[in-house]
C-alpha positions in Angstrom: 102.1 26.8 122.7 101.5 29.7 120.2 99.7 29.4 116.9 101.6 32.5 115.8 104.3 33.0 113.4 106.9 35.3 114.6 105.9 38.9 114.5 108.2 40.6 111.9 110.6 37.5 112.3 111.7 38.9 115.7 108.9 38.1 118.5 107.0 35.0 119.4 104.9 34.5 122.6 105.8 31.6 124.7 104.2 29.2 127.1 104.5 31.8 129.8 102.4 34.2 127.7 98.8 34.9 128.8 95.7 34.1 126.8 94.9 37.9 126.9 98.1 38.7 125.1 97.5 35.9 122.5 94.1 37.7 121.7 95.7 41.1 121.6 98.4 39.7 119.1 95.9 38.1 116.9 94.4 41.5 116.3 97.6 43.5 115.4 99.9 41.1 113.8 98.1 41.6 110.4 99.2 45.4 110.6 102.9 44.0 110.8 103.0 41.9 107.9 105.0 42.7 104.6 102.4 41.7 101.9 99.8 43.4 99.9 97.2 42.6 102.4 99.1 43.8 105.2 99.9 47.2 103.4 96.3 47.7 102.4 95.2 47.4 106.2 97.8 49.8 107.1 96.8 52.4 104.6 93.1 52.1 105.8 94.1 52.1 109.3 96.4 55.0 109.2 93.9 57.2 107.1 91.3 56.5 109.8 93.8 57.2 112.6 95.1 60.5 111.1 91.9 62.3 111.8 93.1 65.6 110.4 94.8 64.3 107.3 98.3 65.8 108.1 100.1 62.5 107.5 101.1 62.3 111.2 99.5 60.5 114.1 99.8 61.7 117.6 100.0 59.3 120.5 96.2 60.1 121.3 95.3 59.0 117.8 97.3 55.9 117.9 95.8 55.0 121.0 92.3 55.6 119.6 93.4 53.3 116.6 94.2 50.5 119.2 90.9 51.0 121.1 89.0 51.0 117.7 90.6 47.9 116.6 90.0 45.9 119.6 86.4 47.1 120.2 85.3 46.2 116.8 87.2 42.8 116.6 86.7 41.3 120.0 83.8 41.1 122.4 86.2 41.6 125.2 88.0 44.4 123.3 87.2 47.0 126.1 88.8 44.7 128.7 91.8 44.0 126.4 92.4 47.8 125.7 92.4 48.5 129.3 94.5 45.6 130.2 97.3 46.6 127.9 96.9 50.3 128.2 100.1 50.9 130.2 102.3 49.5 127.3 101.3 52.0 124.5 103.1 54.9 125.7 106.0 52.7 126.2 105.9 51.5 122.6 105.3 55.0 121.4 108.3 56.6 123.4 110.5 53.7 122.4 109.6 54.2 118.7 110.0 58.1 118.6 113.2 57.9 120.7 114.9 56.1 117.9 114.5 59.2 115.6 115.6 61.3 118.5 118.7 59.3 119.1 119.7 59.5 115.4 119.0 63.2 115.0 121.1 63.8 118.2 123.9 61.7 116.8 125.8 61.7 120.1 125.1 58.2 121.1 123.6 59.4 124.3 120.5 57.7 125.9 117.2 59.5 124.9 115.2 60.8 127.6 112.8 57.9 127.5 112.8 56.7 131.1 111.8 59.9 132.9 108.4 61.6 133.4 109.5 64.6 131.5 110.6 62.5 128.7 107.2 60.8 128.4 105.5 64.2 128.6 107.6 65.5 125.9 106.9 62.4 123.7 103.2 62.7 124.0 103.2 66.5 123.3 105.8 66.9 120.6 106.3 63.5 118.7 104.2 61.6 116.1 104.3 58.7 113.7 104.0 58.8 110.0 102.6 56.2 107.5 106.3 55.3 106.8 106.8 54.3 110.6 103.3 52.8 110.9 104.2 49.2 110.3 107.0 49.7 113.0 104.6 51.2 115.4 102.5 48.0 115.4 105.5 45.8 115.8 106.5 48.0 118.8 103.0 47.8 120.0 103.0 44.0 120.1 106.3 43.7 121.7 105.6 46.2 124.5 102.3 44.6 125.1 104.3 41.3 125.5 106.8 43.0 127.9 103.8 44.5 130.0 102.1 40.9 130.0 105.3 39.5 131.7 105.5 42.5 134.0 101.9 42.2 135.2 102.6 38.4 135.9 105.3 39.3 138.4 103.6 42.6 139.7 101.2 41.3 142.3 102.4 37.6 141.8 99.5 36.8 139.5 98.8 36.4 136.0 97.7 39.5 134.1 96.5 42.7 135.6 94.7 42.3 138.8 93.5 44.4 142.0 97.1 43.3 143.6 99.0 45.1 140.9 100.5 48.5 141.9 102.5 49.0 138.7 105.8 48.2 140.4 107.7 45.1 141.1 109.3 44.7 144.5 112.3 42.2 144.9 110.2 39.8 146.9 107.7 39.6 144.0 110.5 39.1 141.4 112.2 36.5 143.4 109.0 34.5 143.7 107.7 34.7 140.3 111.0 34.9 137.9 110.4 31.3 137.1 106.9 32.1 135.6 108.0 34.5 133.0 111.0 32.6 131.5 109.0 31.7 128.5 107.5 35.0 127.6 109.6 35.3 124.4 112.4 37.5 125.8 116.0 36.8 126.2 116.4 38.9 129.4 113.9 36.6 131.2 114.8 33.2 129.7 118.3 33.4 130.7 117.3 33.9 134.6 117.5 30.3 135.8 118.4 30.6 139.4 118.1 32.9 142.6 121.6 34.3 142.2 120.9 35.4 138.5 117.4 36.7 139.6 119.0 38.7 142.3 121.6 40.4 139.8 118.9 40.9 137.2 116.7 42.8 139.7 119.5 45.0 140.7 120.2 45.7 137.0 116.7 46.7 136.4 116.4 48.9 139.5 118.5 51.7 137.9 117.7 54.2 140.5 118.2 51.8 143.4 114.7 52.5 144.6 114.1 48.9 145.8 111.4 48.3 143.1 111.2 48.1 139.2 108.9 50.3 137.2 107.5 49.4 133.9 109.8 51.7 131.9 112.8 50.1 133.7 111.4 46.7 133.1 111.0 47.6 129.2 114.4 49.2 129.1 116.1 46.0 130.6 114.4 43.6 128.3 115.0 45.8 125.2 118.8 46.3 126.3 119.2 42.4 126.5 117.8 42.0 123.0 120.0 44.7 121.6 123.2 43.6 123.5 122.7 40.1 122.1 122.1 41.5 118.7 118.9 39.4 118.2 116.3 40.1 115.4 114.1 41.9 118.1 117.1 43.9 119.3 117.8 45.2 115.7 114.2 46.3 115.6 114.3 47.9 118.9 117.5 49.8 118.1 116.4 50.9 114.8 119.0 48.9 113.0 116.8 47.9 110.2 116.6 48.4 106.4 113.9 50.4 104.8 111.4 48.4 102.7 111.3 50.6 99.7 108.8 48.4 97.8 106.3 49.1 100.6 106.5 52.9 100.2 104.4 55.2 98.1 106.2 57.4 95.4 106.3 60.5 97.7 107.6 58.2 100.6 110.3 56.7 98.4 111.6 60.2 97.8 112.1 60.4 101.7 113.7 56.9 101.9 117.0 58.5 103.2 115.3 59.5 106.5 117.0 57.7 109.4 114.0 55.2 110.1 114.8 51.8 108.9 111.5 50.5 107.6 108.3 50.2 107.5 105.1 50.8 105.9 
C-alpha cells in the first residue's frame, strides 16, 4: 500500500494504516533521514523549537514543533495535529525513559506507564539536538501505534466520537483482524480468537478489563524488542551513535548513553 520507504530502516505503514497516518508520516519522515538534507532540516527545526536557545527542547516545545510543521505543510494540518495528539506524550516518555533506564543501570522498568511517570517526564525531561532525529522516529512510530489503537477503540477507523481512549475486550475481539497489517509484529501475529484473547490479557497489565494507550504502546514495543527487530533495537535504545551527523561539540559528548541521532 505504502509509497514510503521504511522509516530509519525500522518501520513501514501497512495496508491497515489509515490515510491520516500516511499524511502524518509524509511530513516527519524527512526529519528522520540520515542525509545532508535531513541534517539541515533538523538543525533548522530544532533551532526554531528551542525557543530560549538552551540546547534542550521540553515536551511543550516539541509539541509546538509538531503543530507548526503540520499546520504549515497540510491544509488539514490542524485536524492531523489533534488526531494524533495522544501519541506525542507516549513518544516523549518512551524516548526519555531510555536515558533514565541507562542512568539507573539496574534493569528495572522505567516509570513510563503511570500518571506520575508522565507528569515527571513533562516536568523534568527534555530532548537535545543529538536526540532530535530519534525523537522524530519515535514520533512516527508512536503515531502509528495510536493509529492502530484508534481503529480498535470505538470499532472504527481513526479517532471518532465513539472513542473513549480505552479498548474493551469486545472491541478488540471484533477488530483485531483489522490491525494485523499496521506494521507491528505484536499485531501481525494475532491470527485467531484464542491468540487475540491471550494478547488482550497480556496487554491488560492491571487486569482492569480494558487496555489504555500506554498499555497498548508498551505491548507493541515489547513485542518488537523481544523479537530483536530493527524497530525493537530503536525502542530499546540499542542503536549506534552516528558520529558523522554530530557537530564538533556533540562529538565530544558521544560517549553519552544515547545511541544515535542527529
